[in-house]
N, C-alpha and C positions, 0 to 999 in steps of 0.2 A: 588541429581542432579549430573549427570555425566558431563564430560568435553564437550561432544557434545551438550548437552542441554544448558550448560552455554554459549557456543559459539553462539548458536541460539538466546538466549536471548540478548546477547551482540550485535549481528547483527541487531536484531529487534530494539533495543534501538538506534543504529546508524542510521538505516533507518528512524525511527521516528524523530530523531534530524535533519537529512537532509531534510525531508519533512517539519518539523517545520520551519527551516530556510527559505525555499521557501515561505511558507504561511505567515510568519512574514514580508517578503519583499513586499507582495502585497499592493499596495497603494489603497486608498479609492475607486477610480473608477475602480480598476482592478478586482473586484469580478464578474463583468458582462462580462468580456472578455471570448470569446469562446475558450475553451480548446480542445474540440472535437465536432464533429457534435451533436447538441442537448444538449450539456453540457457546462455550464459556469464554471469558476474557483470555484465559490461558490458551485455549484452542485458537483464538484469533491471533494472538501474538505468535504462536507457533506457525500459523499459516503465513503471516507476514515474514517471519524469520526464514521459512523455507523459500519464499519468493526471492528474498535477498540472496540466499545461498545459491540459488540457481543462476544468478546473473553471470558470474564468470564463465560457467559452462555454456550458457546460451550465447554469450558474446563470442565464444570460441567455436560456435557452430553445432553444438550438441542440442538434443531435444530434452524437454523436461521428463518425458517418459524414459529416456535412456540414462537418466542420472541415478546415481547410487545413494542419493540423499535419503535420510530417514523421513518418514511421513507422520509418525505419531507425535502427539504433543509432548509426552514425557521425554522421548528421545531427542526431539528438537530443542527443548528448553533445558534439559539436563539439570533440573533443580534450581536454575538461575535464569528466570525469564528475561530480566533486564540485560544481564551480561550476554546471554545467548543472542538476543536481539541486536545489541550493540556490535558484537563481533560480526554478525552476519551483515549488518548494514555497512560496516567499515569495509568488508570484503567486496560488497557490491559496488560501493563508491570507488574503491581503488581500481576495480576491473573496468568500470565505465570511464575512468579518467586516463586509462592507458592510451598512448598515441594510436590513432586509427581505430580504436575499439568501436567507436560509434559510426564508422564508415562501413562496418560489416553488414552482411545480409544474414538474417537469422535462418535457422533450418526450416522454418515455416514459410520462408520467402519474403518476409517483411523486413523493413529496415531496422537496424539496432536502435535507432532513435525512438521508434515506437515502443520498445520495451521500457525505456525510461519514462516516457509519457504515461504508459499504463501503470507503472509502479508508483509514480508520483500521484496519480489520480487515486489509486487504491489506498495509498497511505493517508491521503487527505481525508477520505471518507472513513477509513478505519480508525484514525485518530479520534474522530467524533464518536465512533462506536464504543471505543474503550472508555472515553470520558463519560459518555452517557451512562454506560453500565456501572460505572464505579463512582458516580457523583462528582466527576472531575470537571475541568474547564472545557466546555463544549464550543467555545468561540474559536473558530479556525482562522488561519492566516488568509486574509482577504485575497491576495494575489494568487495563492495556491487554489483557493476556492474558484476564483474566476477562470483560471486555466483549466481546472478539472471540470467545471461546468461546460465550458466550450468543447472540450474533448467529448464529454458525455452527450452533448447535443449533436455533435457532428458524427460521432462513431457509434453512439448508443452505449448501453451499459453491458458489460460482459455477462454471458451466461456462466453459471458455475454453482459452486456450493453456496449455502446460505450466507456465507461471509461476504459474498459478492453483492448480489442484488435481489431485492424482493420486487414485488409488483410496484410500479410507479404510483406515487400518491398525488392526488390532485391538489394543487395549491393555486392561489390567485396569481395571475400573470405579473402583477406588480410586487410579488414577494421578493425579499432580498435574495442575492445570489446563493448564500449558504442554504437557505430554505429550499430554493429551487434545485440545487445540487442534491441535497439529501433526499428530496422527494423523487427525483429521477432514479435514485438508488433504492427506493422503497423504504426510506427512513422517515419517521414522523418526528420532526423537531419539536 
């Protein structure tokens, strides 16, 4: 494993920890809070959980479509959102840290390192989503924000379900990095 790969794993671990802190702070009634149109906090945590559960299979050359993982919120969270999330995050990190795992080419033809970059960016934005919906701490790790902003500026924001991105929001050019990142993802800070 080279230095860049080690840094990507370390960033993923920090993004997972930041997301875990936000999920751990959700109070019993907070799981039904609307995080984005059509998505509750529980739905978003299930989405993030499924992404993490896919990592071992994707690193082994499978496709997301070919996985036998559940897709429903209740199936993914099994009555324990925090525990389900933490287990999935641990499996993802363990798979990514295996020797040569990040040297692989994914089934879509992209490098495995891109998967970690995408997950880290998603988790950074989604940590804010959970915190905002539940009245939690919306201040994000500055280094993760800067890395996610750079990725979002270079690659754009992924298309997908509402949990991913809305229409970009206009913000002043001199806005702080977190505001610019969230605006690119259609979030209003």
